[in-house]
MARMITOR-559518 format. One record per residue (C-alpha): residue in three letters; z, y, x. Coordinates in steps of 0.05 Angstrom, whole numbers, padded with zeros to 5 digits, always signed. Layout:
<rs>
AlaZYX
...
</rs>
This chain:
<rs>
Unk+00138-00159-00509
Unk+00083-00109-00524
Unk+00101-00039-00500
Unk+00055-00003-00549
Unk+00082-00030-00615
Unk+00085+00027-00666
Unk+00127-00004-00722
Unk+00168-00065-00736
Unk+00114-00095-00780
Unk+00063-00088-00725
Unk+00114-00114-00675
Unk+00127-00176-00718
Unk+00053-00188-00728
Unk+00037-00180-00654
Unk+00093-00229-00637
Unk+00066-00280-00687
Unk-00007-00271-00666
Unk+00003-00269-00591
Unk+00050-00329-00591
Unk+00003-00368-00638
Unk-00055-00352-00591
Unk-00016-00377-00531
Unk+00007-00441-00565
Unk-00059-00454-00599
Unk-00090-00459-00530
Unk-00064-00530-00525
Unk-00122-00561-00567
Unk-00174-00619-00571
Unk-00169-00678-00524
Unk-00209-00741-00533
Unk-00156-00780-00495
Unk-00087-00797-00520
Unk-00060-00739-00559
Unk+00012-00739-00583
Unk+00030-00727-00655
Unk+00081-00675-00637
Unk+00097-00629-00579
Unk+00166-00598-00568
Unk+00165-00523-00557
Unk+00231-00489-00539
Unk+00257-00419-00549
Unk+00321-00391-00519
Unk+00350-00323-00534
Unk+00410-00291-00569
Unk+00402-00287-00643
Unk+00447-00226-00652
Unk+00405-00176-00612
Unk+00351-00131-00641
Unk+00296-00166-00601
Unk+00327-00234-00615
Unk+00324-00224-00690
Unk+00251-00204-00686
Unk+00233-00260-00638
Unk+00265-00314-00681
Unk+00226-00292-00742
Unk+00160-00282-00705
Unk+00163-00348-00667
Unk+00179-00388-00730
Unk+00122-00356-00769
Unk+00074-00368-00710
Unk+00092-00442-00707
Unk+00083-00449-00782
Unk+00014-00417-00777
Unk-00007-00466-00722
Unk+00019-00527-00758
Unk-00012-00507-00825
Unk-00082-00511-00796
Unk-00095-00581-00768
Unk-00160-00558-00736
Unk-00123-00515-00685
Unk-00090-00573-00648
Unk-00130-00631-00678
Unk-00072-00660-00715
Unk-00018-00647-00663
Unk+00041-00608-00690
Unk+00089-00563-00655
Unk+00163-00578-00660
Unk+00203-00514-00648
Unk+00272-00521-00618
Unk+00311-00456-00614
Unk+00374-00448-00573
Unk+00421-00389-00586
Unk+00447-00369-00518
Unk+00510-00330-00529
Unk+00546-00337-00463
Unk+00541-00282-00412
Unk+00575-00321-00356
Unk+00535-00362-00307
Unk+00564-00431-00323
Unk+00557-00420-00397
Unk+00483-00403-00390
Unk+00471-00463-00345
Unk+00506-00511-00391
Unk+00469-00488-00454
Unk+00402-00488-00417
Unk+00411-00558-00389
Unk+00431-00586-00456
Unk+00370-00554-00487
Unk+00322-00582-00434
Unk+00342-00653-00450
Unk+00294-00651-00510
Unk+00229-00663-00471
Unk+00206-00590-00476
Unk+00136-00575-00451
Unk+00144-00499-00452
Unk+00200-00450-00465
Unk+00196-00381-00497
Unk+00248-00332-00472
Unk+00301-00317-00451
Unk+00309-00243-00468
Unk+00352-00217-00411
Unk+00329-00215-00339
Unk+00394-00244-00312
Unk+00387-00304-00359
Unk+00314-00312-00339
Unk+00335-00319-00266
Unk+00382-00376-00283
Unk+00336-00413-00330
Unk+00276-00404-00284
Unk+00309-00446-00231
Unk+00316-00503-00281
Unk+00244-00493-00304
Unk+00220-00496-00232
Unk+00256-00561-00220
Unk+00230-00594-00284
Unk+00159-00562-00281
Unk+00166-00532-00350
Unk+00129-00465-00360
Unk+00176-00409-00380
Unk+00144-00353-00421
Unk+00192-00293-00424
Unk+00174-00241-00476
Unk+00228-00191-00458
Unk+00248-00198-00384
Unk+00222-00135-00350
Unk+00259-00139-00284
Unk+00206-00117-00232
Unk+00235-00164-00179
Unk+00219-00227-00219
Unk+00165-00254-00173
Unk+00118-00314-00184
Unk+00131-00332-00111
Unk+00205-00343-00125
Unk+00195-00369-00196
Unk+00127-00403-00199
Unk+00135-00430-00270
Unk+00154-00362-00299
Unk+00101-00326-00339
Unk+00122-00257-00362
Unk+00088-00234-00426
Unk+00123-00167-00426
Unk+00105-00107-00383
Unk+00142-00103-00317
Unk+00190-00045-00312
Unk+00154-00025-00249
Unk+00098+00005-00290
Unk+00147+00039-00337
Unk+00182+00070-00277
Unk+00116+00095-00249
Unk+00104+00129-00316
Unk+00173+00161-00314
Unk+00162+00185-00242
Unk+00095+00215-00263
Unk+00130+00252-00320
Unk+00182+00281-00273
Unk+00129+00303-00223
Unk+00085+00332-00279
Unk+00140+00379-00301
Unk+00157+00396-00228
Unk+00228+00371-00229
Unk+00258+00347-00164
Unk+00321+00308-00180
Unk+00342+00262-00238
Unk+00405+00226-00260
Unk+00397+00152-00278
Unk+00440+00121-00333
Unk+00429+00046-00333
Unk+00460-00023-00346
Unk+00494-00050-00285
Unk+00457-00117-00281
Unk+00390-00143-00255
Unk+00353-00110-00312
Unk+00381-00041-00298
Unk+00393-00041-00223
Unk+00324-00066-00203
Unk+00287-00020-00250
Unk+00324+00042-00225
Unk+00312+00019-00153
Unk+00238+00017-00170
Unk+00244+00087-00201
Unk+00276+00113-00138
Unk+00218+00087-00096
Unk+00166+00118-00141
Unk+00202+00185-00145
Unk+00207+00186-00069
Unk+00131+00180-00065
Unk+00127+00246-00103
Unk+00182+00280-00062
Unk+00232+00272-00118
Unk+00295+00230-00121
Unk+00351+00200-00162
Unk+00408+00247-00144
Unk+00462+00209-00182
Unk+00468+00140-00212
Unk+00511+00122-00272
Unk+00517+00046-00278
Unk+00546+00022-00345
Unk+00579-00045-00354
Unk+00539-00089-00402
Unk+00603-00092-00444
Unk+00617-00017-00438
Unk+00661+00013-00491
Unk+00657+00082-00524
Unk+00709+00108-00475
Unk+00669+00082-00416
Unk+00606+00117-00441
Unk+00644+00182-00452
Unk+00675+00181-00382
Unk+00607+00168-00351
Unk+00575+00226-00389
Unk+00631+00274-00371
Unk+00620+00257-00299
Unk+00546+00268-00308
Unk+00555+00336-00340
Unk+00587+00362-00276
Unk+00525+00345-00235
Unk+00471+00394-00215
Unk+00411+00358-00245
Unk+00398+00362-00320
Unk+00343+00309-00322
Unk+00373+00244-00348
Unk+00336+00178-00348
Unk+00366+00126-00396
Unk+00350+00053-00384
Unk+00397+00010-00425
Unk+00400-00043-00479
Unk+00381-00032-00551
Unk+00446-00057-00581
Unk+00486+00004-00561
Unk+00434+00052-00533
Unk+00441+00103-00590
Unk+00516+00107-00576
Unk+00499+00142-00510
Unk+00463+00197-00548
Unk+00518+00201-00599
Unk+00571+00213-00546
Unk+00524+00262-00510
Unk+00518+00301-00575
Unk+00594+00304-00580
Unk+00598+00330-00509
Unk+00546+00385-00523
Unk+00496+00351-00476
Unk+00438+00348-00525
Unk+00428+00424-00525
Unk+00383+00472-00488
Unk+00374+00460-00413
Unk+00380+00384-00417
Unk+00321+00335-00411
Unk+00330+00263-00436
Unk+00278+00210-00419
Unk+00290+00142-00451
Unk+00252+00079-00432
Unk+00221+00032-00483
Unk+00288+00010-00513
Unk+00289+00072-00557
Unk+00221+00062-00592
Unk+00241-00010-00603
Unk+00300+00014-00644
Unk+00260+00068-00679
Unk+00205+00019-00697
Unk+00255-00032-00722
Unk+00287+00019-00769
Unk+00239+00076-00786
Unk+00292+00106-00833
Unk+00339+00117-00774
Unk+00358+00192-00771
Unk+00332+00226-00707
Unk+00371+00291-00714
Unk+00420+00273-00658
Unk+00365+00253-00609
Unk+00312+00307-00621
Unk+00278+00332-00559
Unk+00282+00264-00524
Unk+00221+00237-00488
Unk+00208+00162-00489
Unk+00155+00109-00473
Unk+00130+00058-00527
Unk+00108-00010-00513
Unk-00053-00445-00478
Unk-00043-00519-00503
Unk-00112-00537-00530
Unk-00147-00523-00464
Unk-00093-00566-00431
Unk-00113-00626-00473
Unk-00187-00613-00464
Unk-00178-00616-00389
Unk-00147-00685-00396
Unk-00075-00664-00399
Unk-00024-00714-00422
Unk+00046-00700-00448
Unk+00091-00746-00409
Unk+00159-00741-00376
Unk+00191-00778-00319
Unk+00259-00780-00286
Unk+00272-00729-00233
Unk+00289-00765-00168
Unk+00330-00705-00146
Unk+00376-00714-00208
Unk+00378-00790-00215
Unk+00439-00796-00172
Unk+00478-00744-00212
Unk+00501-00788-00269
Unk+00555-00771-00318
Unk+00593-00706-00316
Unk+00597-00649-00365
Unk+00526-00624-00350
Unk+00494-00693-00359
Unk+00441-00677-00307
Unk+00413-00747-00304
Unk+00386-00738-00376
Unk+00337-00685-00353
Unk+00265-00706-00345
Unk+00207-00680-00304
Unk+00146-00655-00343
Unk+00087-00689-00308
Unk+00035-00641-00336
Unk+00075-00578-00324
Unk+00032-00550-00268
Unk-00033-00562-00307
Unk-00005-00529-00369
Unk+00019-00470-00328
Unk-00052-00459-00302
Unk-00079-00461-00373
Unk-00030-00408-00394
Unk-00043-00359-00336
Unk-00119-00365-00347
Unk-00114-00341-00419
Unk-00164-00285-00432
Unk-00164-00261-00504
Unk-00148-00201-00547
Unk-00094-00195-00600
Unk-00065-00141-00643
Unk-00025-00117-00583
Unk-00086-00110-00539
Unk-00116-00153-00483
Unk-00078-00215-00464
Unk-00096-00229-00392
Unk-00055-00237-00328
Unk-00069-00211-00258
Unk-00054-00247-00193
Unk+00020-00228-00198
Unk+00023-00254-00269
Unk+00032-00185-00298
Unk-00007-00165-00360
Unk-00068-00124-00340
Unk-00078-00049-00355
Unk-00007-00029-00372
Unk-00005+00033-00415
Unk+00047+00074-00454
Unk+00050+00128-00506
Unk+00092+00188-00488
Unk+00135+00202-00549
Unk+00173+00265-00565
Unk+00230+00252-00614
Unk+00238+00310-00662
Unk+00281+00325-00723
Unk+00232+00293-00772
Unk+00213+00232-00731
Unk+00169+00224-00670
Unk+00104+00254-00645
Unk+00057+00230-00591
Unk+00047+00283-00536
Unk+00002+00240-00491
Unk-00010+00174-00457
Unk+00002+00142-00391
Unk-00037+00084-00360
Unk-00039+00053-00292
Unk-00112+00075-00284
Unk-00114+00146-00311
Unk-00042+00170-00305
Unk-00018+00222-00355
Unk-00069+00248-00405
Unk-00076+00270-00477
Unk-00133+00220-00484
Unk-00118+00147-00500
Unk-00129+00102-00440
Unk-00185+00063-00474
Unk-00230+00125-00480
Unk-00291+00123-00434
Unk-00278+00193-00405
Unk-00217+00167-00367
Unk-00258+00134-00313
Unk-00235+00127-00242
Unk-00271+00159-00184
Unk-00289+00120-00122
Unk-00225+00143-00088
Unk-00182+00116-00145
Unk-00164+00182-00177
Unk-00177+00198-00249
Unk-00232+00246-00270
Unk-00190+00272-00328
Unk-00138+00326-00315
Unk-00066+00303-00322
Unk-00034+00341-00379
Unk+00007+00331-00442
Unk+00015+00367-00507
Unk+00073+00415-00515
Unk+00143+00386-00521
Unk+00200+00408-00566
Unk+00259+00402-00518
Unk+00332+00394-00535
Unk+00358+00458-00566
Unk+00293+00464-00606
Unk+00257+00503-00552
Unk+00186+00497-00526
Unk+00202+00528-00458
Unk+00205+00477-00403
Unk+00277+00468-00379
Unk+00291+00486-00307
Unk+00320+00418-00298
Unk+00382+00436-00259
Unk+00444+00480-00261
Unk+00500+00493-00212
Unk+00554+00440-00220
Unk+00609+00462-00266
Unk+00663+00429-00224
Unk+00702+00489-00202
Unk+00673+00487-00132
Unk+00640+00547-00100
Unk+00576+00544-00060
Unk+00593+00543+00014
Unk+00545+00592+00048
Unk+00547+00587+00124
Unk+00545+00651+00165
Unk+00534+00644+00241
Unk+00578+00688+00284
Unk+00545+00739+00329
Unk+00572+00774+00391
Unk+00513+00822+00395
Unk+00469+00859+00345
Unk+00524+00860+00294
Unk+00484+00905+00250
Unk+00453+00840+00224
Unk+00518+00800+00217
Unk+00588+00826+00228
Unk+00648+00781+00216
Unk+00717+00812+00218
Unk+00768+00764+00189
Unk+00749+00754+00117
Unk+00705+00816+00116
Unk+00632+00796+00127
Unk+00579+00850+00126
Unk+00511+00866+00155
Unk+00438+00873+00138
Unk+00428+00798+00124
Unk+00489+00796+00079
Unk+00467+00856+00038
Unk+00397+00827+00028
Unk+00426+00760+00006
Unk+00473+00792-00044
Unk+00417+00836-00071
Unk+00373+00775-00083
Unk+00429+00730-00109
Unk+00448+00782-00161
Unk+00378+00777-00189
Unk+00385+00703-00208
Unk+00385+00690-00282
Unk+00450+00652-00280
Unk+00517+00665-00249
Unk+00547+00621-00195
Unk+00607+00628-00150
Unk+00598+00625-00075
Unk+00638+00638-00012
Unk+00617+00656+00058
Unk+00639+00606+00112
Unk+00638+00634+00184
Unk+00608+00585+00233
Unk+00619+00581+00308
Unk+00663+00617+00357
Unk+00664+00689+00379
Unk+00645+00676+00451
Unk+00569+00670+00441
Unk+00514+00677+00390
Unk+00508+00612+00352
Unk+00445+00572+00363
Unk+00412+00569+00294
Unk+00397+00494+00296
Unk+00472+00479+00302
Unk+00489+00510+00235
Unk+00426+00480+00203
Unk+00447+00411+00225
Unk+00516+00424+00195
Unk+00482+00439+00129
Unk+00440+00376+00136
Unk+00505+00336+00141
Unk+00529+00364+00075
Unk+00581+00411+00102
Unk+00546+00473+00075
Unk+00505+00490+00014
Unk+00464+00545+00047
Unk+00458+00589+00109
Unk+00451+00664+00111
Unk+00433+00700+00175
Unk+00380+00718+00225
Unk+00348+00649+00221
Unk+00275+00649+00243
Unk+00229+00604+00203
Unk+00196+00556+00251
Unk+00157+00492+00242
Unk+00212+00448+00271
Unk+00265+00479+00227
Unk+00225+00470+00163
Unk+00229+00395+00176
Unk+00305+00401+00173
Unk+00316+00448+00114
Unk+00280+00488+00061
Unk+00272+00563+00072
Unk+00262+00620+00024
Unk+00203+00666+00035
Unk+00216+00714+00093
Unk+00257+00776+00076
Unk+00240+00810+00142
Unk+00183+00801+00192
Unk+00206+00790+00263
Unk+00155+00763+00312
Unk+00162+00760+00387
Unk+00149+00824+00428
Unk+00151+00843+00501
Unk+00199+00897+00525
Unk+00190+00927+00595
Unk+00214+00988+00634
Unk+00171+01051+00624
Unk+00162+01116+00661
Unk+00139+01184+00638
Unk+00069+01206+00658
Unk+00070+01277+00686
Unk+00012+01323+00670
Unk-00038+01335+00727
Unk-00098+01378+00743
Unk-00143+01319+00727
Unk-00113+01304+00659
Unk-00178+01323+00626
Unk-00211+01260+00655
Unk-00160+01212+00624
Unk-00190+01205+00553
Unk-00249+01163+00579
Unk-00252+01104+00626
Unk-00294+01113+00690
Unk-00349+01069+00662
Unk-00350+01111+00599
Unk-00358+01175+00640
Unk-00413+01144+00682
Unk-00454+01119+00623
Unk-00445+01184+00585
Unk-00470+01225+00644
Unk-00530+01180+00654
Unk-00549+01185+00581
Unk-00544+01261+00585
Unk-00595+01260+00642
Unk-00639+01207+00609
Unk-00643+01244+00543
Unk-00660+01309+00579
Unk-00715+01274+00618
Unk-00744+01242+00555
Unk-00745+01309+00518
Unk-00779+01341+00579
Unk-00833+01288+00579
Unk-00844+01296+00505
Unk-00846+01373+00507
Unk-00879+01393+00573
Unk-00952+01388+00548
Unk-00939+01432+00488
Unk-00878+01474+00505
Unk-00881+01529+00558
Unk-00804+01526+00565
Unk-00812+01459+00598
Unk-00868+01478+00647
Unk-00869+01514+00713
Unk-00855+01498+00785
Unk-00820+01431+00801
Unk-00755+01466+00818
Unk-00754+01503+00752
Unk-00769+01439+00714
Unk-00711+01402+00747
Unk-00663+01458+00729
Unk-00690+01458+00658
Unk-00677+01384+00651
Unk-00605+01390+00676
Unk-00591+01453+00635
Unk-00621+01425+00571
Unk-00584+01358+00579
Unk-00513+01386+00587
Unk-00522+01445+00540
Unk-00530+01396+00483
Unk-00456+01380+00493
Unk-00441+01448+00463
Unk-00503+01452+00419
Unk-00524+01514+00457
Unk-00591+01494+00487
Unk-00638+01555+00490
Unk-00703+01516+00496
Unk-00735+01500+00430
Unk-00767+01433+00416
Unk-00835+01437+00383
Unk-00859+01365+00380
Unk-00838+01318+00324
Unk-00819+01263+00373
Unk-00776+01311+00414
Unk-00739+01334+00352
Unk-00728+01262+00330
Unk-00696+01244+00397
Unk-00654+01307+00398
Unk-00626+01296+00328
Unk-00603+01226+00346
Unk-00573+01250+00411
Unk-00536+01308+00379
Unk-00504+01259+00330
Unk-00481+01216+00389
Unk-00454+01278+00425
Unk-00416+01299+00362
Unk-00379+01233+00359
Unk-00364+01231+00433
Unk-00341+01303+00433
Unk-00294+01292+00373
Unk-00264+01229+00404
Unk-00253+01264+00471
Unk-00218+01324+00438
Unk-00173+01279+00397
Unk-00153+01236+00456
Unk-00142+01295+00502
Unk-00100+01330+00449
Unk-00056+01268+00444
Unk-00049+01264+00519
Unk-00029+01337+00528
Unk+00017+01344+00467
Unk+00055+01277+00464
Unk+00101+01253+00518
Unk+00066+01195+00551
Unk+00100+01131+00576
Unk+00070+01081+00623
Unk+00088+01010+00644
Unk+00055+00961+00693
Unk+00064+00908+00639
Unk+00011+00916+00585
Unk+00032+00859+00540
Unk+00041+00784+00538
Unk-00026+00773+00573
Unk+00000+00809+00635
Unk+00061+00763+00638
Unk+00022+00699+00627
Unk-00026+00713+00684
Unk+00028+00739+00731
Unk+00085+00705+00769
Unk+00143+00752+00755
Unk+00207+00725+00722
Unk+00214+00736+00647
Unk+00279+00744+00608
Unk+00293+00715+00540
Unk+00352+00710+00492
Unk+00393+00648+00506
Unk+00388+00599+00447
Unk+00326+00632+00419
Unk+00264+00593+00401
Unk+00226+00639+00449
Unk+00238+00593+00508
Unk+00204+00533+00474
Unk+00147+00577+00450
Unk+00134+00606+00520
Unk+00134+00538+00554
Unk+00098+00497+00501
Unk+00049+00546+00472
Unk+00035+00594+00530
Unk+00045+00544+00586
Unk+00092+00590+00625
Unk+00131+00549+00676
Unk+00205+00543+00659
Unk+00225+00566+00729
Unk+00200+00636+00711
Unk+00245+00641+00650
Unk+00314+00673+00656
Unk+00364+00663+00598
Unk+00403+00726+00580
Unk+00462+00729+00532
Unk+00472+00802+00511
Unk+00438+00870+00508
Unk+00477+00891+00569
Unk+00448+00832+00609
Unk+00379+00851+00583
Unk+00387+00922+00608
Unk+00415+00902+00677
Unk+00359+00851+00688
Unk+00305+00902+00670
Unk+00337+00955+00715
Unk+00341+00908+00775
Unk+00268+00887+00767
Unk+00235+00824+00792
Unk+00244+00842+00865
Unk+00320+00846+00863
Unk+00339+00787+00821
Unk+00321+00817+00754
Unk+00261+00807+00708
Unk+00195+00842+00697
Unk+00202+00841+00622
Unk+00244+00812+00565
Unk+00216+00773+00506
Unk+00254+00770+00440
Unk+00244+00781+00366
Unk+00224+00851+00342
Unk+00286+00859+00298
Unk+00333+00852+00358
Unk+00289+00893+00405
Unk+00285+00952+00358
Unk+00360+00955+00358
Unk+00361+00946+00434
Unk+00314+01005+00442
Unk+00349+01051+00393
Unk+00394+01079+00448
Unk+00356+01058+00512
Unk+00299+01106+00524
Unk+00279+01076+00591
Unk+00247+01016+00558
Unk+00194+01004+00506
Unk+00155+00950+00469
Unk+00090+00940+00506
Unk+00029+00907+00476
Unk+00025+00876+00407
Unk+00072+00829+00370
Unk+00043+00762+00391
Unk+00074+00716+00338
Unk+00077+00725+00262
Unk+00144+00700+00240
Unk+00202+00721+00195
Unk+00274+00708+00176
Unk+00293+00669+00114
Unk+00354+00640+00080
Unk+00361+00565+00089
Unk+00381+00512+00038
Unk+00384+00435+00040
Unk+00320+00397+00032
Unk+00294+00396-00040
Unk+00347+00446-00062
Unk+00321+00486-00122
Unk+00357+00547-00095
Unk+00303+00557-00042
Unk+00250+00569-00095
Unk+00296+00609-00140
Unk+00318+00655-00083
Unk+00246+00665-00060
Unk+00230+00692-00129
Unk+00293+00734-00130
Unk+00277+00766-00062
Unk+00213+00794-00092
Unk+00250+00836-00144
Unk+00289+00882-00097
Unk+00229+00884-00051
Unk+00184+00910-00106
Unk+00235+00963-00126
Unk+00244+00987-00054
Unk+00316+00963-00049
Unk+00302+00921+00013
Unk+00274+00981+00049
Unk+00336+01022+00032
Unk+00380+00966+00059
Unk+00338+00964+00122
Unk+00343+01039+00133
Unk+00418+01037+00122
Unk+00432+00983+00174
Unk+00373+00986+00222
Unk+00349+01058+00221
Unk+00319+01079+00288
Unk+00349+01134+00330
Unk+00310+01189+00364
Unk+00299+01147+00425
Unk+00253+01098+00389
Unk+00223+01149+00341
Unk+00151+01174+00341
Unk+00166+01230+00390
Unk+00154+01185+00449
Unk+00101+01132+00456
Unk+00069+01088+00507
Unk+00009+01116+00544
Unk-00053+01119+00501
Unk-00106+01071+00524
Unk-00168+01105+00551
Unk-00229+01102+00507
Unk-00274+01048+00536
Unk-00349+01040+00534
Unk-00345+00984+00483
Unk-00320+01033+00431
Unk-00386+01072+00435
Unk-00439+01023+00456
Unk-00469+01024+00387
Unk-00482+01098+00391
Unk-00513+01092+00460
Unk-00556+01035+00436
Unk-00581+01077+00378
Unk-00598+01135+00424
Unk-00633+01088+00474
Unk-00676+01058+00419
Unk-00696+01128+00395
Unk-00716+01149+00465
Unk-00755+01086+00479
Unk-00792+01089+00412
Unk-00809+01162+00423
Unk-00836+01149+00494
Unk-00880+01091+00470
Unk-00911+01133+00414
Unk-00920+01191+00463
Unk-00957+01147+00513
Unk-01002+01119+00458
Unk-01019+01190+00435
Unk-01036+01212+00506
Unk-01080+01152+00518
Unk-01117+01166+00453
Unk-01128+01238+00474
Unk-01150+01217+00543
Unk-01205+01173+00518
Unk-01225+01225+00467
Unk-01225+01288+00509
Unk-01232+01264+00581
Unk-01300+01274+00617
Unk-01287+01221+00670
Unk-01342+01172+00684
Unk-01327+01102+00656
Unk-01363+01071+00715
Unk-01318+01105+00766
Unk-01268+01065+00807
Unk-01199+01047+00781
Unk-01164+01096+00830
Unk-01210+01151+00806
Unk-01194+01137+00734
Unk-01118+01135+00749
Unk-01122+01202+00785
Unk-01161+01229+00727
Unk-01108+01204+00677
Unk-01050+01235+00717
Unk-01088+01300+00721
Unk-01100+01296+00646
Unk-01026+01285+00632
Unk-01006+01345+00674
Unk-01052+01391+00635
Unk-01029+01430+00575
Unk-01051+01398+00511
Unk-01081+01462+00486
Unk-01120+01470+00550
Unk-01149+01401+00544
Unk-01170+01413+00472
Unk-01200+01482+00491
Unk-01240+01453+00548
Unk-01264+01398+00504
Unk-01284+01449+00451
Unk-01322+01492+00501
Unk-01356+01431+00529
Unk-01377+01411+00459
Unk-01404+01481+00444
Unk-01442+01483+00510
Unk-01473+01417+00495
Unk-01492+01441+00426
Unk-01525+01504+00453
Unk-01563+01464+00504
Unk-01590+01419+00451
Unk-01611+01478+00408
Unk-01647+01509+00468
Unk-01683+01445+00482
Unk-01704+01440+00409
Unk-01731+01511+00411
Unk-01771+01497+00474
Unk-01802+01436+00444
Unk-01820+01474+00382
Unk-01855+01528+00424
Unk-01897+01478+00462
Unk-01919+01446+00397
Unk-01942+01513+00370
Unk-01981+01528+00433
Unk-02016+01461+00430
Unk-02036+01474+00359
</rs>
């Protein structure tokens, strides 16, 4: 049966053409060719498909016989058997009686269950069986080698349905189907394909093939109490519309429902285009060789079956059945057919399924139907027909076109995509588990039926923001002797005992494999808590802002900058000249006076001013940082601890405390490689405090590791301890729901609303507000400012000094060669002494001496010129 037929006329024509093409393949043989060949057809006459098939097959046979050229004079004799029985023996009896007529090929049956029975007979007699309506995906050519299915397997149809469900992001569906091979096997295939997309069939509604109106009504009433609102209907055509009629009476065709019908619905609509579609609007549905045998030397002959020769007499008359000698050869001719008819390409793959299965996705509306897209095995869902060239596959098998569909008019005449689920209207309340706590009851406090706490208030604030009402009840979990280990209550929810869990449940990787979490409603990573002591002020407190290395480097740079400025200024600035002792004092004074911007010596050279500007900027930053740090040290009470954070604990050997049952133990051993012998389980805040007081040397612990939420409450009235270091994990608490529960997503969205309005912060302050002990008035000792915080500034100053010195040396060398009167032929030591002497001289002095020497030379030349002139006059 073609799954893409658009009307009954096209359906009839495709049946006639495709069947004629298959039967016409039996054609010219130069050997003995019979005058007639018996072709059989078995199906019920009173079904929709049976009525169509009877007419189409008869017309096809008439067309073949009316043209002698098709089979070279051989005519087809059509023998049709109306199979009415639904019981096994009745089917067998009618089929065996029919096969006594020397049939070479059989068309039909319609139903998959009947095909299974008749296929066994066809296998025994080697008679090809061409079923035009059996779509059971489990009908395998391995089990039934003489079965050729000319209809699309339901496997492809179920893949298309699964793609539709995943496209609209639904997670669960309800399957309404016929309780026989046709229905069960198709829905099993649907379940497999949905599972590949992390979806599932949450509830199955099998209907008896002889279901009455009351049976349908009861099944739909049961369905209406389920959570899912996505209903897949895979039933027979003869009473399929009755399901929608009863659903309409039960108000199940309105807003919020989604109905997806398989190809039985378009078969009905195509058969009777005048059929009113008002009651089913919003529904989505999917619409759906003898001559070569003779040429190859085939011969129509029959022989007795040795397996049946001994079974003489009896009601079934088995000894009258004959074995078709050319059955295997005819079967090969049929499966090698490669042609094109009105219904599309007619070609079989290795599994004897028609190639390139494709469907239209139809939206039934009040005035008829409309195509909203297509599905094919190669391109998936698309608004483009599968045959268009743009739907080409990439090398990895995925389609280059984006999967999308046109808009849908859903039940209730709305274009908004249905959520796909509701809370079951069965009078039951959601059972929300609440773990009992014996400590930190600000988070969860259970007193009889009164359940309060921070976690409860956040849950209620988010739940009240859902767009629908639902009843729920809190179910306390565990005893009152210990804090419940979170995985215990999560496993209870996994087993179906609870519908959700509210509490201080940390979201971890292992737990996300068990359940679905909402987004975190509070951040609570692991922190280190250790004993602290107050730092008393001392006479040397002014040294604490900087580390020793910072002090050393800063002092050296003060001296270095002073020396560089002295070198740059001493040849031009009298303030930087004088006896050696005076010059040393000048360097020291100038260097450290820049700290207060009070240097009395003026810099005259451009290079000296350049170096000084850069250095004063560095001094400004260092000075400001020092003042800020010193102010903090002297004005805020300082706390100190030998433990600086998780790094100190990892590298040490001291025992570490943790909350018994917390995920912290696994994290410390697996992630930080801390040996389990160092870990001490503690059960209450009192045990925390005692272990910290005792210390590692007297049977206690050096520090305790737990989640920040708990530790902030622990520190709220214990001022002798503090969080040291940084939070070393980024985690949070969330509400837990069963896997694939839509509530996890809905509640995640609902949590955002009170968070954006500031309601979550108000709830936090009401339950977890800190006391004065953990307020900002006290803090852990401020870390000293290290050298790495200022190395960029020192690098900048060093580059400025180096650059200035290089330019200064180049300038002096240039002046030396310009103004020096040293002999170029003198020794190297003489030239070096001359250069040092030149450097020590004032620049002005050097230039003056050079000027006087130049003038003296000029006068001498003038005098010599005058003398020469006088001698010339005398000689004349």
